[in-house]
BAFI-3210 file (N, C-alpha, C; in Angstrom, 3 decimals, decimal comma, padded with zeros to 6 digits):
// residues 238
n [1|2|3|4|5|6|7|8|9|10|11|12|13|14|15|16|17|18|19|20|21|22|23|24|25|26|27|28|29|30|31|32|33|34|35|36|37|38|39|40|41|42|43|44|45|46|47|48|49|50|51|52|53|54|55|56|57|58|59|60|61|62|63|64|65|66|67|68|69|70|71|72|73|74|75|76|77|78|79|80|81|82|83|84|85|86|87|88|89|90|91|92|93|94|95|96|97|98|99|100|101|102|103|104|105|106|107|108|109|110|111|112|113|114|115|116|117|118|119|120|121|122|123|124|125|126|127|128|129|130|131|132|133|134|135|136|137|138|139|140|141|142|143|144|145|146|147|148|149|150|151|152|153|154|155|156|157|158|159|160|161|162|163|164|165|166|167|168|169|170|171|172|173|174|175|176|177|178|179|180|181|182|183|184|185|186|187|188|189|190|191|192|193|194|195|196|197|198|199|200|201|202|203|204|205|206|207|208|209|210|211|212|213|214|215|216|217|218|219|220|221|222|223|224|225|226|227|228|229|230|231|232|233|234|235|236|237|238]
n.u [-017,628|-015,973|-012,648|-010,084|-007,324|-004,412|-002,262|000,382|002,549|004,730|003,650|000,853|-001,835|-003,967|-006,367|-008,152|-010,746|-012,387|-013,698|-013,804|-011,484|-012,084|-011,627|-013,600|-013,896|-011,820|-009,758|-007,230|-005,401|-003,388|-001,445|-001,136|000,120|-002,428|-004,253|-005,378|-003,169|-003,244|-004,253|-004,133|-004,339|-006,879|-008,308|-007,443|-009,208|-011,610|-011,872|-011,615|-013,384|-015,556|-017,026|-017,339|-014,583|-013,268|-010,425|-007,437|-005,098|-001,870|000,328|003,446|005,315|006,878|009,764|011,568|013,710|015,478|018,043|019,077|020,739|019,033|017,880|019,383|019,383|019,546|017,694|017,005|018,796|016,998|016,147|018,587|019,670|017,785|018,102|020,237|019,581|017,040|015,481|014,770|012,427|011,517|009,916|007,200|007,232|006,675|008,732|009,215|009,554|009,783|010,285|012,394|012,086|012,663|014,905|016,555|016,535|016,059|013,844|014,018|011,543|009,801|006,701|004,437|003,430|000,751|-000,949|-000,822|-001,514|-004,270|-004,887|-004,939|-006,361|-008,502|-009,124|-009,145|-007,832|-005,116|-002,938|000,882|003,237|006,134|006,979|008,648|009,404|007,114|007,259|009,697|009,110|007,509|009,042|010,432|013,126|016,737|019,505|021,540|022,529|019,685|017,698|014,805|012,091|009,647|007,256|006,150|003,654|005,436|007,781|009,866|011,070|013,515|015,445|018,344|019,554|021,742|022,240|020,364|021,090|020,297|021,518|021,325|018,685|016,812|014,656|013,243|012,268|011,023|010,398|010,651|010,466|013,276|014,771|014,711|015,718|018,353|019,497|019,186|020,684|023,238|023,385|023,727|026,432|027,906|027,651|028,781|027,411|026,564|025,333|024,512|024,529|022,401|018,984|015,898|013,298|009,912|007,739|004,151|003,323|003,249|001,984|001,955|004,244|005,631|007,500|010,132|010,118|010,346|012,649|014,361|014,374|015,971|018,767|018,524|018,977|017,417|014,779|011,759|007,907|006,439|004,234|001,455|-000,413|-003,547|-006,793|-008,195|-006,719|-003,839|-000,331|001,455|-000,356|-002,620]
n.v [-143,274|-143,873|-143,054|-143,938|-142,773|-143,773|-143,008|-144,411|-143,595|-143,615|-145,564|-144,961|-143,918|-142,424|-141,461|-140,482|-139,909|-139,496|-137,708|-137,190|-136,282|-134,007|-134,180|-135,767|-137,216|-137,318|-138,684|-139,413|-141,557|-142,200|-143,878|-144,120|-143,844|-144,514|-145,435|-149,025|-151,322|-152,421|-150,612|-149,334|-151,480|-152,009|-149,989|-149,541|-152,026|-151,307|-149,156|-150,425|-152,013|-150,472|-149,361|-150,421|-149,428|-147,756|-147,274|-147,386|-145,690|-145,904|-144,770|-145,172|-144,079|-145,113|-145,901|-147,675|-148,276|-148,157|-146,022|-145,945|-145,649|-145,141|-147,946|-149,837|-153,097|-155,638|-156,775|-158,530|-158,244|-156,347|-156,582|-156,231|-154,151|-152,364|-153,186|-151,713|-149,525|-150,465|-152,336|-155,028|-157,439|-159,822|-161,982|-160,727|-158,551|-156,736|-156,584|-153,502|-151,595|-148,324|-145,775|-143,010|-141,329|-138,726|-137,612|-139,579|-141,968|-144,587|-146,217|-148,894|-150,170|-151,463|-153,050|-153,774|-157,181|-157,996|-155,831|-155,075|-157,761|-157,599|-155,134|-155,714|-158,276|-157,276|-156,870|-154,529|-151,842|-150,655|-148,512|-148,994|-146,542|-145,142|-142,810|-140,844|-140,916|-139,560|-137,460|-136,507|-136,116|-134,315|-131,878|-128,725|-127,455|-125,479|-124,529|-124,745|-125,243|-126,781|-127,650|-130,103|-130,650|-132,518|-132,819|-134,665|-136,269|-136,525|-137,204|-136,556|-136,444|-135,854|-134,238|-133,529|-131,442|-130,659|-128,444|-129,593|-132,310|-135,485|-135,476|-136,331|-138,651|-139,406|-140,164|-139,863|-141,018|-139,434|-138,216|-135,827|-132,082|-131,087|-132,551|-133,189|-130,722|-130,792|-133,551|-132,746|-130,271|-131,146|-132,932|-131,257|-130,514|-132,498|-132,988|-130,743|-128,374|-125,176|-122,921|-120,201|-120,536|-122,264|-123,169|-123,616|-125,604|-126,063|-128,601|-130,269|-131,188|-128,220|-126,776|-127,938|-128,832|-125,942|-125,567|-126,427|-124,905|-122,510|-122,835|-123,159|-121,192|-118,899|-119,873|-120,361|-118,147|-118,677|-119,601|-121,251|-121,610|-124,249|-125,516|-126,233|-128,926|-129,035|-129,466|-131,937|-131,359|-132,677|-132,864|-135,364|-136,849|-135,551]
n.w [060,579|063,556|064,794|067,059|068,924|070,565|073,349|075,167|077,775|080,516|082,929|081,970|080,774|077,648|075,635|072,459|070,841|067,657|065,349|061,604|061,967|064,135|067,460|069,501|072,479|074,982|076,930|080,338|081,916|084,713|086,465|089,934|094,025|094,809|093,014|091,239|090,354|087,644|086,377|083,712|082,079|082,735|081,515|078,919|077,847|078,350|076,549|074,187|073,955|074,132|071,849|068,006|066,317|063,479|062,771|064,394|066,041|067,420|069,629|071,241|073,824|075,677|077,325|076,138|074,069|070,889|068,905|065,429|062,242|059,051|057,601|058,691|058,882|060,660|061,990|063,685|066,060|067,166|070,159|071,614|071,000|072,217|074,984|076,165|076,548|078,549|080,395|079,104|078,334|076,927|076,363|077,238|075,558|072,767|069,644|067,599|065,197|063,754|060,893|060,318|057,620|056,904|058,195|058,347|060,264|062,731|064,672|067,291|069,091|072,038|072,751|075,004|074,701|075,565|075,195|072,454|071,696|072,210|070,997|068,392|068,136|067,332|064,644|063,214|060,891|061,777|063,145|064,306|066,055|067,115|069,779|069,793|066,717|065,707|066,701|065,880|063,280|062,936|062,990|061,892|061,180|061,293|059,793|062,126|066,070|067,758|070,167|071,090|073,037|074,072|076,787|079,173|081,122|083,870|082,548|079,716|076,234|073,838|071,522|069,775|067,482|064,950|062,065|060,745|061,263|063,025|066,223|068,631|070,583|073,241|075,616|078,752|081,915|084,912|088,082|088,715|087,702|088,198|087,753|084,770|084,211|084,876|083,626|081,091|080,578|081,188|079,174|077,014|077,567|077,186|074,463|072,984|072,974|073,109|075,412|074,615|071,825|070,721|070,418|071,934|071,763|072,895|073,765|074,349|077,540|078,661|080,712|082,959|083,587|084,301|086,248|085,325|082,605|083,676|085,155|083,038|081,389|082,711|082,446|079,417|076,843|074,526|073,854|072,808|072,988|071,416|071,190|073,225|074,974|074,964|076,390|074,539|072,596|071,596|071,376|070,252|069,394|067,706]
ca.u [-017,321|-014,715|-011,078|-009,061|-005,766|-004,102|-000,915|001,140|003,139|005,359|002,498|-000,343|-002,800|-004,207|-006,777|-008,796|-011,818|-012,329|-014,555|-013,740|-010,303|-012,640|-011,623|-014,855|-013,931|-010,425|-009,408|-006,166|-005,056|-002,029|-000,882|-000,091|-000,175|-003,760|-004,633|-005,292|-001,653|-003,645|-004,906|-003,819|-004,819|-008,484|-008,805|-007,286|-010,003|-012,967|-012,058|-011,344|-014,829|-016,609|-017,630|-016,308|-013,681|-012,808|-009,396|-006,817|-003,820|-001,369|001,776|004,333|006,393|007,596|010,996|012,365|013,718|016,828|017,973|020,197|020,822|018,066|018,543|019,786|018,412|019,851|016,168|017,273|019,492|016,800|016,130|019,539|019,916|017,233|018,435|021,329|018,970|016,176|015,514|013,583|011,347|011,635|008,976|006,321|007,235|006,785|009,677|008,503|010,176|009,786|011,153|011,930|013,280|012,964|016,222|017,505|016,819|015,175|013,768|013,806|011,252|009,191|005,372|003,661|002,807|-000,495|-001,522|-000,284|-002,668|-005,566|-005,924|-004,817|-007,389|-009,979|-009,139|-009,122|-006,822|-004,532|-001,005|001,537|004,752|006,862|006,547|009,829|009,659|006,196|007,980|010,731|009,035|007,169|009,622|010,785|014,599|017,284|020,886|021,809|022,243|018,702|017,237|013,391|011,839|008,434|007,017|004,680|003,706|006,679|008,607|010,292|011,671|013,710|015,973|019,621|019,689|022,748|022,088|019,254|020,755|020,325|022,973|020,798|017,622|016,492|013,540|013,614|011,240|011,383|009,350|011,564|010,820|014,811|015,959|014,717|016,754|019,711|019,784|019,183|021,721|024,075|024,026|024,602|027,785|028,954|027,843|029,231|026,012|026,780|023,850|024,053|024,256|021,315|017,962|015,497|011,721|009,187|006,036|003,813|002,430|004,117|001,516|002,149|005,488|006,076|008,856|010,965|010,427|010,660|014,260|015,826|014,625|017,320|020,114|018,708|018,318|017,007|013,255|010,157|007,156|005,574|003,075|001,194|-001,258|-004,723|-008,199|-008,652|-005,246|-002,569|000,532|001,540|-002,324|-002,959]
ca.v [-143,820|-143,119|-143,215|-144,263|-142,885|-144,350|-142,714|-145,004|-143,446|-143,990|-145,700|-144,069|-143,787|-141,536|-141,875|-139,904|-140,715|-138,572|-138,355|-136,197|-134,830|-133,780|-134,695|-135,914|-137,450|-137,451|-139,028|-139,639|-142,207|-142,251|-144,485|-143,415|-144,678|-144,785|-146,245|-149,703|-151,868|-152,574|-149,462|-149,377|-152,582|-151,925|-148,961|-150,302|-152,804|-150,494|-148,497|-151,192|-152,853|-149,394|-149,826|-150,769|-148,302|-147,853|-146,849|-147,421|-145,406|-146,219|-144,041|-145,492|-142,970|-145,700|-145,768|-149,101|-147,840|-147,606|-145,170|-146,535|-144,935|-145,621|-149,073|-150,794|-154,388|-156,609|-156,863|-159,497|-157,512|-155,346|-156,511|-156,534|-152,786|-152,042|-153,794|-150,866|-148,551|-150,293|-153,932|-156,019|-158,542|-160,378|-162,761|-159,837|-157,079|-156,968|-155,972|-152,790|-150,727|-147,137|-145,391|-141,564|-141,185|-137,309|-137,365|-141,071|-142,808|-145,631|-146,672|-150,186|-149,652|-152,893|-152,456|-154,871|-158,127|-158,188|-154,750|-155,521|-158,428|-157,247|-154,681|-156,667|-159,393|-156,514|-157,158|-153,261|-151,071|-150,156|-147,987|-148,506|-145,708|-144,791|-141,228|-140,197|-140,601|-138,925|-135,977|-135,713|-136,292|-132,929|-130,997|-128,084|-127,225|-124,978|-124,927|-124,474|-126,284|-126,842|-128,948|-130,207|-131,059|-132,836|-132,920|-135,562|-136,567|-137,454|-137,795|-136,013|-136,965|-134,676|-134,279|-132,394|-131,246|-129,863|-128,361|-130,628|-133,747|-135,777|-135,467|-137,368|-138,884|-139,298|-140,594|-140,256|-140,855|-138,516|-137,767|-134,062|-131,472|-130,639|-133,879|-132,914|-130,274|-131,428|-134,186|-132,235|-129,261|-132,223|-133,396|-130,282|-130,099|-133,361|-132,990|-129,680|-127,593|-123,777|-122,344|-118,989|-120,760|-123,507|-122,519|-124,529|-125,613|-127,130|-128,756|-130,783|-130,608|-127,378|-126,225|-128,929|-128,403|-125,152|-125,222|-126,968|-123,770|-121,509|-122,635|-123,484|-119,989|-118,424|-120,231|-120,609|-117,041|-118,967|-120,546|-121,048|-122,647|-124,247|-126,222|-126,421|-129,449|-128,187|-130,458|-132,475|-130,963|-133,399|-132,523|-136,490|-137,778|-134,915]
ca.w [061,884|064,782|065,036|068,351|068,909|072,112|073,748|076,064|078,173|081,723|084,055|082,015|078,888|077,157|074,265|072,100|069,868|067,043|063,782|060,786|062,375|064,845|068,786|070,218|073,800|075,580|078,733|080,379|083,429|085,310|087,662|091,240|094,716|095,100|091,548|090,933|089,432|086,432|085,816|081,859|081,265|083,034|080,911|077,553|077,965|078,741|075,813|072,893|074,174|073,922|070,326|066,888|065,653|061,985|062,807|065,720|066,294|068,360|069,837|072,509|074,956|076,641|077,609|075,843|072,573|070,250|067,465|064,068|060,701|058,543|056,573|059,227|058,665|061,590|062,785|065,012|067,144|067,861|071,673|071,840|071,000|073,208|076,362|076,528|077,285|079,008|081,018|078,203|078,663|075,247|076,083|077,327|074,783|071,090|068,897|066,969|063,884|063,055|060,522|059,938|056,401|056,825|059,044|057,914|061,524|062,660|066,014|067,400|070,316|072,388|072,971|075,686|074,071|076,111|074,640|071,151|071,085|072,850|069,968|066,957|067,659|066,836|063,438|062,652|060,533|063,005|062,630|065,446|066,015|068,298|070,042|069,350|065,645|065,353|067,250|064,599|061,891|062,679|063,463|061,312|061,538|060,691|060,025|063,427|067,127|067,868|071,481|070,846|074,239|074,351|077,933|079,350|082,657|084,649|081,282|078,522|075,147|073,314|070,502|069,422|066,231|064,234|060,959|060,337|061,552|064,507|066,872|070,136|071,064|074,541|076,263|080,268|083,249|086,268|089,041|089,157|086,570|087,693|087,115|083,397|083,721|084,987|082,442|079,278|080,460|081,533|077,698|076,124|077,679|076,659|073,059|072,575|072,455|074,029|075,952|073,835|070,571|070,926|070,357|072,472|071,656|073,993|073,224|074,946|078,871|079,285|081,858|084,112|083,673|084,349|086,750|083,821|082,124|084,248|085,735|081,821|080,958|083,787|081,786|078,359|076,022|073,139|074,289|072,386|073,410|070,195|071,083|074,829|074,907|075,561|076,550|073,148|071,540|072,214|070,307|069,562|069,425|066,493]
c.u [-016,021|-013,535|-010,702|-008,045|-005,511|-002,121|-000,484|002,266|003,490|004,111|000,926|-000,990|-003,738|-005,625|-007,715|-009,670|-012,263|-013,213|-013,887|-012,083|-010,843|-012,388|-013,329|-014,892|-012,413|-010,379|-008,097|-006,234|-003,594|-002,201|-000,366|-000,349|-001,624|-004,495|-004,486|-003,822|-001,975|-004,399|-005,255|-004,464|-006,537|-008,901|-008,763|-008,537|-010,970|-012,752|-012,215|-013,137|-016,154|-017,313|-016,282|-015,679|-013,785|-011,702|-008,700|-005,594|-003,134|-000,106|002,312|005,073|007,092|009,040|011,693|012,467|015,425|017,084|019,361|020,036|019,547|018,721|019,289|018,823|018,758|018,812|016,461|017,996|018,814|016,694|017,340|020,322|019,100|017,511|019,716|020,673|017,609|016,526|014,124|013,421|011,179|010,376|007,333|006,411|007,545|008,002|008,950|009,893|009,559|010,580|011,295|012,828|013,217|014,337|016,773|017,560|015,870|014,811|013,342|013,071|010,257|008,005|005,386|002,843|001,265|-001,456|-001,983|-001,543|-004,125|-005,852|-005,691|-005,369|-008,616|-010,296|-009,536|-008,098|-006,270|-002,476|-000,593|002,690|005,311|006,872|007,631|010,452|008,620|006,629|008,575|010,179|008,036|007,718|010,323|011,884|015,163|018,368|021,727|021,729|020,420|018,187|015,418|013,081|009,979|008,220|005,942|004,747|004,812|007,660|008,511|011,080|012,435|014,732|017,382|019,804|020,894|022,718|021,492|019,627|020,652|021,171|022,349|019,425|017,642|015,097|013,852|012,654|012,097|010,628|009,782|011,515|012,424|015,752|015,741|015,402|017,834|020,225|019,916|020,581|023,278|024,637|024,144|026,220|028,606|028,886|028,312|028,386|025,915|025,417|023,358|023,644|023,170|020,169|016,866|013,749|010,995|007,895|005,606|002,831|003,436|003,184|001,840|003,746|006,210|007,521|010,162|011,069|010,953|012,049|015,250|015,734|015,206|018,330|019,955|018,220|017,493|015,764|011,919|009,184|006,161|004,516|002,284|-000,330|-002,364|-005,786|-008,249|-007,832|-004,160|-001,629|001,146|000,321|-002,384|-002,445]
c.v [-143,136|-143,304|-143,311|-143,961|-143,108|-143,584|-143,644|-144,190|-144,188|-144,364|-145,031|-144,283|-142,665|-141,975|-140,450|-140,286|-139,594|-138,820|-137,018|-135,579|-134,243|-134,398|-134,510|-136,256|-137,843|-137,911|-139,513|-140,564|-142,288|-142,692|-143,713|-144,325|-145,340|-145,756|-148,039|-150,068|-151,941|-151,576|-149,296|-150,222|-152,576|-150,906|-149,102|-151,371|-152,254|-149,731|-149,345|-152,024|-151,703|-149,567|-150,463|-149,621|-148,707|-147,884|-146,911|-146,818|-145,729|-145,739|-144,644|-144,694|-143,939|-146,002|-146,857|-148,587|-147,768|-146,749|-145,867|-145,597|-145,954|-146,758|-149,621|-152,054|-155,656|-156,506|-157,685|-159,220|-156,329|-155,297|-155,992|-154,917|-152,061|-151,920|-152,738|-149,587|-148,491|-151,961|-154,314|-156,978|-159,263|-161,213|-161,916|-158,632|-157,634|-155,834|-154,768|-151,939|-149,805|-146,356|-143,875|-141,368|-139,597|-136,896|-138,549|-141,564|-143,676|-146,155|-148,129|-149,671|-151,282|-152,336|-153,727|-155,456|-157,987|-156,890|-154,719|-156,524|-158,437|-156,146|-154,702|-157,693|-158,641|-156,733|-155,466|-152,193|-150,254|-149,651|-147,862|-147,486|-145,865|-143,180|-140,071|-140,151|-139,644|-137,370|-135,546|-135,460|-134,782|-131,697|-130,092|-127,096|-126,215|-125,178|-124,236|-125,572|-126,113|-128,073|-128,773|-131,010|-131,447|-133,437|-133,797|-135,168|-137,439|-137,841|-136,844|-136,528|-135,835|-135,009|-132,982|-132,692|-130,207|-129,905|-129,639|-132,056|-134,309|-136,088|-136,682|-137,301|-139,259|-139,408|-140,865|-140,169|-140,338|-138,107|-136,058|-133,237|-130,968|-131,597|-133,911|-132,028|-129,939|-132,509|-133,415|-130,995|-130,372|-132,597|-132,465|-130,080|-131,462|-133,455|-131,604|-128,575|-126,319|-123,240|-121,650|-119,465|-121,847|-123,000|-124,059|-124,349|-126,741|-127,287|-129,700|-130,395|-129,520|-126,279|-126,656|-128,762|-127,146|-124,569|-125,635|-125,964|-123,062|-121,194|-122,792|-121,982|-118,764|-118,536|-120,209|-118,957|-117,428|-119,923|-120,312|-122,090|-122,992|-124,744|-126,591|-127,370|-129,146|-129,756|-130,651|-131,960|-131,442|-133,229|-133,787|-136,920|-137,139|-135,469]
c.w [062,305|064,841|066,504|068,163|070,610|072,450|075,045|076,657|080,150|082,479|083,635|080,503|078,922|075,899|074,037|070,925|068,928|065,450|062,819|061,215|063,658|066,636|069,359|071,890|073,920|076,827|079,044|081,790|083,454|086,509|088,983|092,285|094,889|094,169|091,538|089,976|088,139|085,822|084,047|081,566|081,275|081,661|079,142|077,192|077,553|077,283|074,344|073,058|073,937|072,469|069,158|065,907|063,985|061,734|064,147|065,555|067,278|068,859|071,045|072,748|075,681|076,620|077,402|074,134|072,237|068,784|066,783|063,225|060,110|057,509|056,794|059,226|059,627|062,350|064,077|066,055|067,877|069,595|072,258|072,305|072,258|074,898|076,866|077,123|078,284|079,513|080,285|078,432|077,612|075,512|076,571|076,439|073,173|070,245|067,948|065,737|063,700|062,593|060,254|058,721|056,231|057,287|058,876|058,734|061,080|064,337|065,931|068,804|070,908|072,796|074,036|074,906|074,506|075,420|073,214|070,717|071,066|071,472|068,516|066,476|067,211|065,370|062,725|062,341|061,738|062,570|064,182|065,059|067,135|068,618|069,488|067,246|064,798|065,611|066,271|063,492|061,549|062,560|062,102|061,708|060,611|060,425|061,371|064,998|067,595|069,178|071,347|072,123|073,964|075,710|078,287|080,914|083,599|083,307|080,027|077,740|074,555|072,377|070,374|068,239|065,922|063,104|060,046|060,096|062,869|065,342|068,221|070,124|072,454|074,593|077,995|081,103|084,335|086,812|089,535|088,109|086,836|087,330|085,297|083,054|083,752|083,635|081,169|079,446|080,372|079,768|076,531|076,075|077,120|074,876|072,263|072,147|073,660|074,263|074,774|072,437|070,094|071,212|070,841|072,317|072,260|073,723|074,081|076,348|079,536|080,178|082,898|084,615|083,559|085,165|086,090|083,323|082,320|084,365|084,285|080,979|081,585|083,021|080,042|077,235|074,965|073,326|073,822|072,750|072,487|070,616|072,402|074,321|075,895|075,651|074,880|071,779|072,070|071,093|069,575|068,996|067,985|065,310]
res [m|r|k|l|s|l|l|f|t|k|d|g|l|q|w|q|i|s|k|s|k|k|v|l|e|e|k|i|f|l|k|d|e|e|t|p|a|n|l|v|t|e|k|l|d|e|v|l|a|s|e|k|f|s|e|i|s|v|v|s|a|v|n|h|f|s|v|v|e|e|g|f|e|q|h|d|l|g|y|n|l|i|s|y|n|a|d|v|k|r|d|s|e|e|l|m|l|s|v|n|k|k|f|g|v|q|f|y|y|s|f|p|k|d|f|y|r|k|i|k|q|l|e|v|p|t|n|f|n|f|s|g|e|k|f|l|n|s|l|n|v|k|n|r|k|e|i|h|v|n|l|y|h|q|q|a|e|f|f|a|i|e|n|k|k|v|v|l|y|n|n|l|d|a|t|s|e|v|d|f|l|y|f|i|m|f|t|l|s|k|i|d|f|g|i|t|e|t|y|f|y|i|y|g|e|t|t|e|n|e|t|f|i|s|e|m|q|k|f|v|p|n|l|k|i|v|f|d|n|l|h|k|k|n|f|v|l|n]
***
């Protein structure tokens, strides 16, 4: 039986169809001025109706989230916490929770109810997760100051980690790679991460974001590209 993996990003959808951990098919769709406004909905409907999958994995990288310490149980405040970072529409967004025991944090995030219902009504074993939790769970860190950046199309998420503890997480949308760079460098100054003492690790759509990386290399002495998304090989979906 074949597994469907879905990645929702800012105005985009990417899917992989795999069997026995081998990716058989991968497609990505991004909205722009020339595509239909409901492109993501259309493509989701298309792949969900294409066949009967044995399993579905859903990852949301949409910038509607909040991070708290693991063990926080006032789940009724989830929407309120998210609203500090994004304009949440409770009637159309499902409140979700993703826990990362490795670093002792948990993420509240919202996911479009329309998409949630379409997927759940298939009655197929399904796992929902937030990209930040999955990204964080994959990291190998040391006792020092580190910045881990996962690049998407017109989007980036990053963790600031010091001595194996999460100091900060953010997920930002931008049309300019320079905006990513400015925001991350500005963040460093606010959390007292010196350029020379901080180690940077880059993942994801590194080829598409070459300008971001080349500009960062001008300022950052310790930078390593850990994972470059290639065809049928996506850092978050794998």
